[in-house]
SELUM-899937 format. One record per residue (C-alpha): residue in three letters; x, y, z. Coordinates in nm, 3 decimals, m for minus. Each point is the difference from the previous one (the first is absolute). Layout:
BEGIN
PT|ALA|X|Y|Z;
...
//
This chain:
BEGIN
PT|MET|0.331|5.378|m8.014;
PT|LEU|m0.306|m0.201|0.101;
PT|GLY|0.156|m0.072|0.340;
PT|VAL|0.046|0.372|0.065;
PT|VAL|m0.366|0.070|m0.087;
PT|ALA|m0.116|m0.281|0.231;
PT|TYR|0.224|0.135|0.280;
PT|VAL|m0.147|0.352|m0.036;
PT|VAL|m0.357|m0.137|0.000;
PT|ILE|0.064|m0.208|0.315;
PT|LEU|0.173|0.293|0.172;
PT|GLY|m0.284|0.236|m0.095;
PT|GLY|m0.262|m0.247|0.124;
PT|PHE|0.182|m0.044|0.331;
PT|PHE|0.028|0.379|0.043;
PT|ALA|m0.372|0.045|m0.076;
PT|LEU|m0.086|m0.272|0.252;
PT|ALA|0.217|0.165|0.270;
PT|VAL|m0.158|0.342|m0.065;
PT|GLY|m0.351|m0.150|0.005;
PT|LEU|0.069|m0.177|0.329;
PT|LEU|0.142|0.319|0.155;
PT|PHE|m0.300|0.203|m0.119;
PT|GLY|m0.239|m0.267|0.132;
PT|LEU|0.162|0.003|0.345;
PT|ARG|m0.019|0.381|0.008;
PT|ALA|m0.370|m0.014|m0.095;
PT|VAL|m0.066|m0.249|0.283;
PT|LYS|0.175|0.234|0.246;
PT|LEU|m0.224|0.290|m0.111;
PT|LEU|m0.313|m0.211|0.055;
//
């Protein structure tokens, strides 16, 4: 159970990081 929660948290953090990086690159292109 705890392993599943940790997996979801890591996956969510990785997804948030990827989205943030993509948004940052798009913002740099607009500037």
